[in-house]
N, C-alpha and C positions, 0 to 999 in steps of 0.2 A: 574582369580586369578592365581598366580604362584603356583608351586608345594609346596613350603613352606607354603604359605597361606592356601592351601588345607589341609595340615597337621595340621596347627593351628586350622582351622575350625573343624577338627575332634576331637581335644583335648578339645576345648572350653575354656580352662583356661591356661594362661601362667604364671608360677611362676616368679615373679620379685625378684631377689636375689642380696643383697649386702653382699659379703663374704670377710672376712678379711685375710684368709690364704688359699693358694693352697692345703695345707695339708688336708683340709676338702672337697675338690672337689669331690673325688670319692664317699665318703660316702653320700654326698648330692645327687649326681646323683642316687646312689643306692636306697636311701630313696624315692625319687620322683618316680623312676621307679617302685618300689615295691607298691607304692600307686596308680599307674595307670596313671601318667602323666610324661612320659619320655622326659621332656623338661624344659628348664630354659632360662630366659633372665638374663644374668649376667651383672650387671651394672658396669660402670666404676667409680662408686662413691668411690671405695676403690683402694688402690695401687695394690691389688692382682687380680683385675678384668681380665686383659689381660692374666695373667698366668693361671687363672682358666679356661678361655675360651679355651686356647691352650690345657690344660689337658683334658677337656671334649670333645673337637673336635675329639679326637682320638677314641671316642666310637661310634661304628656303631649303637648302640641301643638308642642313645640320640640325641635330636634336640637341638642345642645350638645357642643362639642368644646373641648379645651384646646390652646393653641398656645404656642410658645416653650418647649417642654419640653426641658430640657437633660440630664436624668439619670434613672435609674431611681427614685430617691427622689421626684422630682417626679411622675413617671408614677404612682407608687403613691398619692400624695396626691390627684391629680386623679381617678383612678379611684375612690378611696374616697368622694369627694364626689359621684360620679355622672356624670363626663364619659363620653360615649358613644364618643368617639374622641380620639386623641392625635396632635398634629402637632409635628414638631421641625424646627428650621432646618437641622440637619445630620444625619449618620448616626453615631449613637453605638451601637455594637454591644450594649452593656450595656442601654441603654434599649430597643432593639428586642427584644432577647432577653426582657427582663422582660415586655413587652407580648405578644409572640408566645406565650410560655409560659402566659399567663393569658387568651389569646384576647381581648385588648383591641386593637381596630383601631388601627394606628399608621401614619402617613404621614410617614416621615423625609425630610428634605431631601437631594436629590442634585443634583450638577452635573457628574458625570463618569462615564465607563464603569466606573471602579473602584468608585464608589458603587453603580452598578447591578449589578455583580457581587456585591456584598455583599447587595443586596436579593434577588437570586436565591437566594443561599445561605440566607437566612432564609425563603424561600418567599413573599416579598411580590409582589403583582401590581399594586399601586398605590403610587406614591411622589409626594412633593412635589418639583417642579422649582424650585429657589430658589438665588439671587435671579434670577428668570426674565429680566427685561430686561437686567440687568447682565451676565448670562452669555451674552448673544447672542440671547435671545428665541426666536421661532418658528424661526429658522434653526438654532440649536443644538438645539432640541427635535427637529426633523425628523432631524437627524444622529444624535442619541442613539437615537431610535426605530428607526433602521435595523437594527442588530444585536440589538435588545432588543424584539422585536415582541410578546412576551407581557406586557409591562409597560405600564400606563397611568399618566397623569400628572395632577397637580394643580398647575399653574404658579402661582406666587405671587411678588410682588415687582416693582413697577413697572407692574402691570396696572391699567388704567383702562377706562372705558366706551369710549374711543376705540380701544384696541387689543384689546379683548375679543373682537371677531369673528375676529381673526386666530388666536387661540388656540382658540376653541370650534369653529372650522371643521375642526380636526384631529380625526379620529375616535378617536384614542387619548388625548385630553384629556377626563377625566371631569367636571372642574369647574375653575374658577379661583378662587383666593383673592384677596381685595382689600380694602383699607381705605378706598376712595373712598366707599363707602356710609355708613360710620360714622366720620367723622373725630372725634377726641377733642373738638374744640371744639363740634361739634354736640351732643354729650352734655352737656358741662359747661354749655352755654348753654341747655339744655332744648329744643333745636330738633328734637324728635322728628318733627314733621310733615315736616321737610325730609328726614329719614332715610327716612320712608315714601315721599316723592316720588321720591327717588333709587332706592329699591328698586323701585318700580313701573316707573320708566324702564328699569331694568336688566332686569326681567322681560319687558317688552315687546320689548327688543332681543334677548333670548335666544329669544323666540318667533319673531322674524324670521330669526334665524340658523338655527333648526331647519327653517324652511320652505325654506331654500336648500340644506341638506345632506341 
């Protein structure tokens, strides 16, 4: 795994964030860091996404990724403003090729053996399993892992604190992506203390899961 993947593996949870204003960026990062997860995947689902990535990339204490990246042009834009890793909902060979050629860590979405064959072709050893719950959750992930034992996964989609243990108990899951930590309403309402509380709750759960595996 890359250095970035190793960091994600240590955190075990990647907050997936859709944020509407760059004005909230620093308080968001402060809240997540205070809770014990100094990391976020800022999606490009909002117009503020790239500006937020650029703002947070200046922080040495925070791991910042770009999510919902659909093409190579977007990958270039987020890399240019400092994104340390790229996450895509699907497997676009042009996007993956652009990132691989420039040594930008990318975790494309997969949901089938065909997707995993493409991942192998590009030399990837970590991919995003998406949409995790809609595609059959842990049961499907176990089936996919069978013939692809050299690949590790970052499940995202429908994951919450209630089913997080089911995923993290699998040794080939490096981390889970989730939006339950940072719902858009918590940001817009300025409830950063609640984001910190949810993050601490998640970190405590991750510690308990580690004790059992």
